[in-house]
C-alpha positions in Angstrom: -151.2 -55.1 -132.3 -153.9 -56.6 -129.9 -156.9 -58.5 -131.4 -160.0 -56.8 -131.5 -163.3 -59.5 -130.6 -166.9 -59.3 -130.4 -168.5 -58.3 -127.1 -168.9 -61.7 -125.1 -171.8 -62.9 -123.3 -171.5 -64.0 -119.7 -171.8 -67.4 -120.5 -169.0 -66.8 -123.5 -166.8 -65.5 -120.8 -167.1 -68.2 -118.4 -166.4 -70.7 -121.0 -163.3 -68.7 -122.1 -162.2 -68.8 -118.5 -162.5 -72.4 -117.8 -160.4 -73.4 -121.0 -157.8 -71.1 -120.3 -157.7 -72.2 -116.8 -157.8 -75.6 -117.8 -154.4 -75.1 -120.1 -152.8 -73.5 -117.4 -153.8 -76.4 -115.1 -152.3 -78.9 -117.3 -149.9 -77.5 -119.3 -147.4 -77.1 -116.9 -146.7 -73.5 -117.3 -146.9 -72.7 -113.6 -148.8 -73.1 -110.3 -152.5 -74.3 -110.6 -155.4 -71.6 -111.1 -157.7 -72.1 -108.4 -160.3 -69.2 -109.3 -161.5 -67.3 -112.6 -162.6 -63.7 -112.6 -164.0 -62.2 -115.9 -164.1 -58.1 -115.7 -165.4 -55.9 -117.7 -164.9 -51.6 -118.2 -168.2 -50.6 -119.5 -170.8 -47.5 -119.6 -173.7 -47.7 -116.9 -176.0 -45.2 -115.3 -176.3 -43.8 -111.7 -179.7 -44.2 -110.1 -181.2 -40.5 -110.5 -184.1 -39.0 -108.7 -187.5 -38.9 -109.6 -188.3 -37.3 -112.8 -184.4 -36.9 -113.8 -183.0 -38.6 -116.7 -180.3 -41.2 -115.7 -176.6 -40.0 -115.0 -174.2 -41.6 -117.3 -171.0 -43.2 -115.5 -168.3 -45.8 -116.4 -167.7 -49.0 -113.9 -165.7 -51.8 -113.5 -168.1 -54.8 -113.3 -167.3 -58.5 -112.4 -169.1 -60.2 -115.5 -168.5 -63.8 -114.2 -170.0 -63.4 -110.7 -173.4 -63.0 -109.7 -173.5 -60.4 -106.7 -170.5 -59.6 -105.0 -167.1 -61.2 -106.1 -165.8 -63.7 -103.5 -162.1 -65.3 -103.7 -160.4 -67.3 -101.2 -157.2 -66.5 -99.1 -154.4 -68.5 -101.0 -156.2 -68.5 -104.8 -154.2 -68.4 -107.6 -156.6 -66.4 -109.8 -157.0 -65.8 -113.6 -158.3 -62.5 -114.4 -159.6 -61.8 -117.8 -160.3 -58.1 -118.5 -162.5 -56.9 -121.2 -162.2 -53.2 -122.0 -165.1 -51.6 -123.6 -164.6 -48.0 -122.7 -163.0 -45.5 -125.2 -159.8 -45.2 -123.5 -157.1 -47.3 -122.4 -157.6 -48.8 -118.7 -156.6 -51.1 -116.5 -158.0 -52.5 -113.0 -156.0 -51.4 -109.9 -155.9 -53.3 -106.9 -155.8 -51.8 -103.5 -155.1 -54.3 -100.8 -153.9 -56.9 -103.0 -150.3 -57.1 -101.4 -147.4 -59.0 -102.8 -149.2 -59.1 -106.1 -147.7 -61.1 -109.0 -149.4 -58.9 -111.7 -148.0 -55.6 -112.1 -149.7 -52.1 -111.3 -150.4 -50.7 -114.7 -148.0 -47.8 -114.1 -144.8 -49.7 -113.4 -144.4 -52.1 -116.3 -148.0 -53.5 -117.9 -149.3 -51.2 -120.3 -153.2 -50.8 -119.7 -155.3 -52.2 -122.3 -156.3 -50.6 -125.2 -160.3 -50.2 -126.2 -161.9 -52.6 -127.4 -159.5 -55.3 -126.4 -159.2 -58.2 -123.9 -156.1 -59.1 -121.6 -155.4 -62.0 -119.2 -153.1 -61.6 -116.1 -152.7 -64.1 -112.8 -152.9 -62.7 -109.4 -152.6 -64.4 -106.2 -154.6 -64.0 -102.8 -151.7 -64.2 -99.8 -154.2 -62.1 -97.5 -157.7 -62.6 -96.7 -160.0 -59.3 -96.3 -162.0 -56.5 -98.5 -160.4 -55.2 -101.5 -160.9 -52.6 -103.9 -160.3 -52.6 -107.6 -160.9 -49.4 -109.7 -159.5 -47.0 -112.5 -158.6 -44.0 -110.2 -155.1 -44.1 -111.8 -156.6 -43.4 -115.1 -159.1 -40.4 -113.7 -157.0 -37.8 -115.8 -158.5 -39.4 -119.1 -161.7 -40.9 -117.7 -165.0 -39.2 -119.7 -167.0 -40.0 -116.8 -166.5 -40.7 -113.1 -166.1 -44.5 -112.8 -167.6 -46.7 -110.1 -165.0 -49.2 -108.2 -165.5 -53.0 -107.5 -165.5 -54.6 -104.1 -163.4 -57.6 -104.1 -163.7 -59.9 -101.2 -161.1 -62.9 -100.1 -162.4 -64.8 -97.8 -160.8 -66.6 -95.0 -159.9 -70.1 -94.9 -161.4 -70.9 -91.7 -165.0 -69.9 -90.6 -165.5 -66.1 -89.2 -168.7 -66.7 -86.4 -170.7 -64.3 -88.3 -174.4 -64.9 -89.5 -174.6 -62.5 -92.4 -171.6 -61.0 -94.9 -172.8 -57.8 -96.5 -170.8 -55.1 -98.3 -171.7 -51.3 -98.0 -170.0 -49.4 -101.0 -170.2 -45.9 -100.3 -169.9 -43.8 -103.2 -169.7 -39.9 -104.0 -170.8 -38.0 -107.0 -170.7 -34.6 -108.3 -173.8 -33.7 -110.2 -174.4 -30.6 -112.7 -177.8 -29.2 -113.2 -178.4 -30.8 -115.9 -177.8 -34.3 -114.6 -174.4 -35.2 -115.8 -171.6 -36.2 -113.7 -168.2 -34.4 -113.1 -165.3 -37.1 -113.0 -162.7 -36.6 -110.1 -159.9 -34.0 -110.8 -162.1 -31.5 -112.7 -163.5 -28.5 -111.7 -166.7 -29.3 -109.7 -168.4 -25.7 -110.4 -172.1 -25.5 -110.3 -172.4 -29.1 -109.2 -174.1 -30.7 -105.8 -173.0 -33.6 -104.2 -174.9 -37.0 -103.7 -174.1 -40.1 -102.1 -175.2 -43.5 -102.7 -174.8 -46.9 -100.9 -174.5 -50.0 -103.3 -175.5 -47.6 -106.3 -178.8 -46.5 -104.6 -179.3 -42.9 -102.7 -181.7 -45.1 -100.2 -180.0 -48.1 -99.1 -182.3 -50.8 -96.9 -180.8 -53.5 -95.2 -183.1 -56.4 -93.6 -182.0 -58.3 -90.8 -183.3 -60.5 -87.9 -183.1 -59.2 -84.1 -180.0 -61.2 -82.8 -178.5 -61.6 -86.1 -174.6 -60.9 -86.3 -173.8 -59.0 -89.1 -170.4 -58.7 -90.7 -170.6 -55.3 -92.5 -168.0 -54.4 -94.9 -168.0 -50.4 -95.2 -166.1 -48.9 -98.6 -165.3 -45.5 -98.9 -165.6 -45.7 -102.7 -165.3 -41.8 -102.6 -162.7 -40.2 -104.6 -161.7 -37.2 -102.5 -163.8 -36.9 -99.4 -163.2 -38.6 -95.7 -166.6 -39.8 -94.7 -167.9 -40.7 -91.5 -170.4 -43.7 -91.0 -172.7 -44.3 -88.3 -175.3 -46.8 -87.6 -177.6 -45.6 -84.8 -178.4 -47.5 -81.7 -175.8 -50.3 -82.1 -172.3 -50.9 -80.8 -170.2 -51.1 -84.0 -167.2 -53.5 -83.5 -164.2 -52.7 -85.7 -162.8 -56.6 -86.7 -160.6 -55.1 -89.8 -159.1 -52.3 -91.5 -157.7 -52.0 -95.2 -158.3 -55.8 -95.3 -155.9 -56.6 -92.6 -157.4 -57.9 -88.9 -157.2 -55.9 -85.9 -157.5 -56.2 -82.5 -161.5 -55.8 -82.0 -162.4 -52.2 -80.6 -165.9 -50.4 -80.7 -166.1 -47.2 -83.2 -166.2 -44.3 -81.2 -169.8 -43.2 -81.0 -170.5 -46.2 -83.3 -169.2 -44.2 -86.2 -166.2 -45.4 -88.4 -164.1 -42.7 -90.3 -162.7 -43.7 -93.7 -160.6 -42.0 -96.1 -161.3 -42.4 -99.9 -160.2 -45.7 -100.6 -160.4 -47.2 -97.3 -162.4 -50.0 -96.1 -163.5 -51.4 -92.5 -164.9 -54.7 -91.2 -167.4 -54.1 -88.3 -169.5 -56.7 -86.6 -172.9 -55.6 -85.8 -175.6 -57.2 -83.5 -178.8 -56.3 -84.9 -181.3 -55.2 -81.9 -183.6 -52.3 -83.5 -184.3 -50.7 -87.0 -182.0 -47.7 -87.3 -180.8 -45.5 -89.6 -177.1 -45.2 -91.2 -176.1 -41.9 -91.3 -173.4 -40.1 -93.6 -170.9 -37.2 -92.6 -169.0 -35.8 -95.0 -167.4 -33.2 -92.7 -170.3 -30.6 -93.7 -173.3 -31.9 -92.9 -175.2 -35.4 -91.8 -177.7 -37.3 -94.0 -179.3 -40.4 -93.8 -178.5 -42.9 -96.5 -180.2 -45.8 -96.0 -181.6 -48.1 -92.8 -181.0 -51.1 -91.0 -184.7 -52.6 -90.8 -185.5 -55.5 -88.4 -187.7 -58.3 -89.2 -188.3 -61.3 -87.0 -186.2 -62.7 -84.2 -183.5 -65.3 -84.1 -184.2 -67.1 -80.7 -180.7 -67.9 -79.2 -178.6 -67.4 -76.2 -176.8 -64.0 -75.7 -173.9 -63.5 -78.4 -170.4 -63.3 -76.8 -167.9 -60.6 -77.8 -166.2 -61.4 -81.2 -162.7 -63.1 -81.6 -160.1 -61.5 -83.5 -160.3 -62.7 -87.5 -157.7 -65.2 -88.6 -154.7 -63.8 -89.0 -152.9 -63.1 -92.3 -149.3 -63.6 -90.9 -148.4 -60.2 -91.0 -145.3 -59.4 -88.4 -146.4 -59.4 -85.0 -143.1 -57.0 -84.3 -141.3 -54.4 -86.0 -137.7 -53.4 -85.5 -138.0 -49.8 -85.2 -134.6 -49.0 -84.0 -132.9 -50.6 -86.6 -135.2 -49.2 -89.3 -134.7 -47.5 -92.5 -135.8 -43.7 -92.2 -137.2 -41.2 -94.8 -139.3 -38.4 -95.2 -141.8 -37.9 -97.7 -143.3 -34.4 -98.0 -146.9 -34.9 -99.8 -148.2 -33.6 -102.9 -147.0 -30.2 -104.4 -144.6 -29.5 -101.5 -142.1 -31.9 -103.3 -141.6 -31.8 -107.2 -141.0 -35.2 -107.3 -144.5 -36.0 -107.6 -146.0 -36.5 -111.0 -149.5 -37.5 -112.4 -150.0 -40.9 -113.4 -150.0 -39.9 -117.3 -146.7 -38.5 -117.2 -145.2 -41.3 -114.6 -142.0 -43.6 -115.3 -139.9 -45.5 -113.3 -137.3 -43.9 -114.8 -137.7 -41.7 -112.1 -136.0 -41.1 -108.9 -137.6 -43.7 -106.4 -138.6 -42.5 -102.9 -136.6 -45.1 -101.4 -135.1 -48.4 -101.8 -135.0 -51.3 -99.1 -133.7 -54.6 -99.0 -136.4 -57.4 -98.4 -136.8 -57.8 -94.8 -136.0 -54.7 -93.3 -138.2 -52.2 -91.4 -139.2 -48.9 -93.0 -140.6 -45.6 -91.4 -141.7 -43.1 -93.5 -142.4 -39.7 -92.0 -145.3 -38.2 -93.9 -145.7 -34.4 -93.7 -148.6 -32.1 -95.1 -148.0 -28.7 -95.7 -151.1 -27.9 -97.8 -153.7 -26.0 -96.6 -156.4 -29.2 -96.7 -156.1 -32.8 -95.6 -154.4 -34.9 -97.8 -154.9 -39.0 -98.4 -151.6 -41.1 -98.9 -151.6 -44.5 -99.8 -149.1 -47.0 -100.0 -149.5 -50.1 -102.5 -147.6 -53.6 -102.3 -147.6 -53.4 -98.1 -149.9 -52.7 -95.4 -148.2 -50.2 -92.5 -148.8 -49.6 -89.0 -149.7 -46.0 -87.5 -146.8 -45.0 -85.2 -147.8 -43.4 -81.7 -146.6 -39.7 -81.7 -143.5 -40.7 -79.7 -142.7 -43.3 -82.2 -142.4 -45.9 -79.3 -145.4 -48.3 -80.5 -148.0 -48.4 -82.7 -151.9 -48.7 -83.2 -153.3 -51.9 -82.9 -154.3 -52.3 -86.7 -152.8 -52.1 -90.0 -153.4 -49.4 -92.8 -153.0 -49.0 -96.7 -154.5 -45.5 -96.7 -154.3 -42.8 -94.2 -155.8 -38.8 -94.4 -153.3 -36.4 -93.1 -154.6 -33.0 -91.8 -153.0 -29.9 -93.0 -149.9 -28.8 -91.1 -149.8 -32.4 -89.6 -147.3 -35.0 -89.6 -147.7 -38.8 -89.4 -145.4 -41.7 -88.8 -145.7 -45.0 -90.2 -143.9 -48.3 -90.6 -143.8 -51.4 -92.6 -142.1 -54.9 -93.3 -140.7 -54.7 -96.4 -141.5 -58.2 -97.7 -142.7 -57.9 -100.8 -140.0 -57.5 -103.7 -140.7 -55.4 -106.5 -141.5 -51.5 -107.5 -144.2 -50.2 -106.0 -146.7 -47.2 -106.2 -147.4 -44.6 -103.6 -150.5 -42.4 -103.9 -151.1 -38.5 -102.7 -154.3 -36.5 -103.4 -155.7 -33.7 -101.8 -159.4 -33.7 -100.5 -160.5 -31.3 -103.2 -162.4 -32.8 -105.8 -160.5 -30.7 -108.5 -157.1 -31.7 -107.2 -154.6 -34.0 -109.1 -153.9 -37.6 -108.2 -150.1 -37.9 -107.8 -147.8 -40.9 -107.7 -144.5 -41.8 -106.9 -142.5 -45.2 -106.4 -140.4 -47.1 -104.1 -138.3 -50.2 -104.3 -138.1 -53.5 -102.5 -135.0 -55.6 -103.9 
């Protein structure tokens, strides 16, 4: 039976982390722990409009960090997770490829209410990650806020500032209560926040180079975010460096859970505009205050490599067809998932895998691959886009092909969810062994 403990203060959590890490470093139990992270699943509130009561939500919070969580590439991190919510939960990491800690659905049980569990994760890649509870949304009583995780490069990146912009979507009833994803959103209105605020303001000096980490933290909606009057140069997608390229019309289009790192050279005050496929709205602004006196900035160089394969052997690849969502009865809700079910495919380490993803449903569907970033193949299957992804939106009736190198042994999840608030999240698994 898991122990029951009192609600820890931040100081007690940090003290416990230090003692635990010391034991691991001196006890010969494995490689040294180089970082600690204390996470808590807890109740929270959503910033409400004037005159309305605060909206109750849940959140995954980092009680060991002030501000954003920042780790370093190559860290071996001890994670202490405290569940102060009334349902079993565990953080699910997106972008943490080759993790030593198992996904909750494939061997490691989620933490029961009022318990604390410890795990070890490794961070082999630098990039923008996301941790949340979306695999457990069938049991959530409130919608839950995810937690951005930054894994910093080991060498310097030529940007003056590094800012996270977490975009979230909420569905609110007339009484101000929020509907969790996967439930009927009848009689609700959408509300969008950036970093928890309905009106986000970012202050910068003219000529300051900003690294903006955009995260679509919504659960179902593909969003486009645009900064007016600026060139937005994409540097990384889903945590992996890309060949730098300008965003079309300055807009980034992100599927739920997707991330994009972009460089912006601040020039003038401008709005952040968000489009959800129905209408555009201003969700924040860049405000220029002062000016940096400097020589004109040169175009940015690519971010340091995460040492992913430069080439993929498409000719010798294993190829599998994957019908998304309800088109294949093998998909199941996370609550019913078992690795006793048949895998989508098995591959030996080192093989290239090509997946043909077909969405025969009536609306766009989001596909997420755990464990490995992938390349989006060109339509003729003779090349790929100059970036890596782990999340992809596939339009109705559309077929996309992706390829990846199966370099991380283990059993990994794949996810599929339609872009409808009431749609169920579905999962399957694949094996590299």
